[in-house]
Structures are given as C-alpha cells and as structure tokens.
N, C-alpha and C positions, 0 to 999 in steps of 0.2 A: 504494498502498499503507501509504505514511504519510504523512499530513499535514501536511505545516509549519507550525507556529505561532508569531507575530512571540513565542514566551516560550523559545523555543531556545536561544536566545543565554546569556540568565540560564541555562539547564538547565546547559548548557555548562560556566557558571561556576560555577555550585556544584557541579560534577562535578568539575571542576579543584580549587577548595576542597578538596575531601572526601581527592580525591591527594595535593595538595599537605599536608595531615596525614601523609603516612606516611612524608614526607623532613624532621619536626619532629618534637623527643624530644616522649614523651607522660609518659616518667617520670625525674627526672635525681634525683641524688647530687653536692653539691657537698663537700668539704672541704680543710684546707688541701694547694691545690695538686693534690687528686684530682677528676676529673671523672669520672662514669660516667653516660652516657645511654642511656636503652631507647627502641628505637623499634621498632615494630608489626612488623620484618623482622630484625632485629640490635639486637644491645647493645655499645654503644660502650665502653673504660674504658680513662683513662690516667693514670699515673704513682698507680701503685696497687702503695701498701707491701707489701713480702711476706709479714706476718703479716696482711694480708687479702684478700693473692692466692686463697685458698684460696674465702673469701667467696665471691669475683666469682668464682671458675671456676665453682663448683660452684653457685651459686645464682641472677647471672645471666647468665651465659654459656649455659649447661643451657637458657636459656630461649628459644630462637633459633629452633627447631623449631615450640614450641607458638604462637610468635605469628605464625608463618606464618597463622593461621587468623584473626586478628584483620586481619593487613592484606588478606587473600582477600575480608574482607566489606565491608572500605571501598572496595575496586575494585570487589566489583559492585552494590556500592549506589551510588557513580559512575556504574556505564554505568547500572542502571535510571532514575538523576536524568536523562539524559539524553535514553534512550529512550521513557522517560513523559511529559514534557514533548514531544519531538516531533510525540508523536501523540496525536489527541481520546479514540481509543475507548482506548489506554494512560494513559490519563491518573491511575488509580488507584495506578500501582508506582508514583508520588510519594509512597506512606505507608511502602514497602516500605526506601528509604533511612533514614529516621526510623527505621524498626525495627532497621535491619543497623547505622548510628550507634549507636545506642546497644546494642547487642547486643556488639558490639566492643569500646565502653568498657568494659560493666561484666566482661565475657568480658577482656580487659587488668587491669581493676583486679584479679581475681580470681588471675589469673595471678602480678602483683607480689605481691600481699600473701599469698598458697602462698609464693612464692619467698622472698620477705623479710621479713615479715610478726613473723614466730617468731623474727628472729635479734635484733630488735631487743632481747627480754626473755632472749634466751638466752646463750648463751655469749659473743657476740661482744657484748654489749652494752657493752666498754670499751673494746671497737675505735676507729680515729677518725672510720669511714665510717658511724657509728649515732649515733655522742655529738659530735661535731660541726656530724651535718645540716651545712646545710638538706635536706632532700631532698622528695618530694613532686610530683604532677603535672607535668606541662612543656606548651605550648603547643599539641603537638598532636594532645592527644584534646579538646583544648578548640575545636580548629581543626574535629576532626569530629564529634564533637557540632550545632558550627553547623552544619558542610555538612548536617546531617541536620534540623536545625528549619528551613531557609533549603529543603529540598525540600518543606516540610512547607508554608512561605509563598509556595511554584511552585505545589502544588494548590491554596490558596485564590485566587491568580490565576486561573488556568487555567479554575477555577469559576467565577470572578467574566466571564472573557471568555467563556466559554462558553454562560453565560445571560445574556447583552448583548443584548439585540434585534439586530440589525442593518438598518441606516439604509436 
C-alpha cells in the first residue's frame, strides 16, 4: 500500500519537531517576578499580582479552549509529514503541513492579539504586566513554522529523488 522511502526518517524528525513546538511557549510575558506562558493547549501563569489577576483570568486563561484548534492543526500537520514522506503517491501531502503550520501560527496570533492587544492601550496599560514587559512571541511558534518549512524542503528532496534516473 505505502512505498517507504529513505526520506521517511527525515519526515519523522520534521513531524516530531512540529509536535515538540506544542510543548514550548508560543507567547510569553515576563515582568518583575511574574511569568506567563501561552501554549497552543494551555496558559501557565506564576506570581501574578492581585491587581492583574482579572487580566490573566479573563483574557489569557479564557484562551485555553480556543487554543485547542491551534494544537490540533499542529498535530494533524505532523501526521501528514510522516504519511506524505512515506509514500510516493501521497508526496503532495507535504504541502499541507506548511499550510497548516502557517494557519496555526496566524490563528494563534489572532487569538492572542484579540485577547491582550487592546489591553496595552486600555485600562490595563498602567499595570506591571503591560508596562514592564517584555512580552512577545516565544520559541514554540518559530519551531512550528520551521517544521512547516521543513515539510516543503522534504517535498523538494522527494521530488529530486523521484525524478532521478535509476542506475
């Protein structure tokens, strides 16, 4: 049914890198002793001052359920990398992880900005979380996008090996 190629090992590595991005923070906020990390499936907050608790609970912890879609996109793309590389007939599936990982990154960006973007200029602009920063993208979102780009690289390699004349 599936013809296994030499590239399947690389496909597994790219798929695992995509899955590893789920366990790295995609968005982080650091302020005087406060740490908030947003992952595609949960939000972790430590040492949040009492006057910022509403901000964290209402805006960030409310993302937990909607972030599940981002996590599902990354998992599906990781599976498609392994299936696409393992089969000559399904090689074009390697375009899907690139599209899905970029879609996950943009969806995550939209969710985070909708949750906290307005707060930077609103009533919370004087709190230590907004004023003291730094806050921004974490390692996970970059690893996710790199895994998507890696799937396009694998597509190129599989096309080169497919069209190479046999000896």
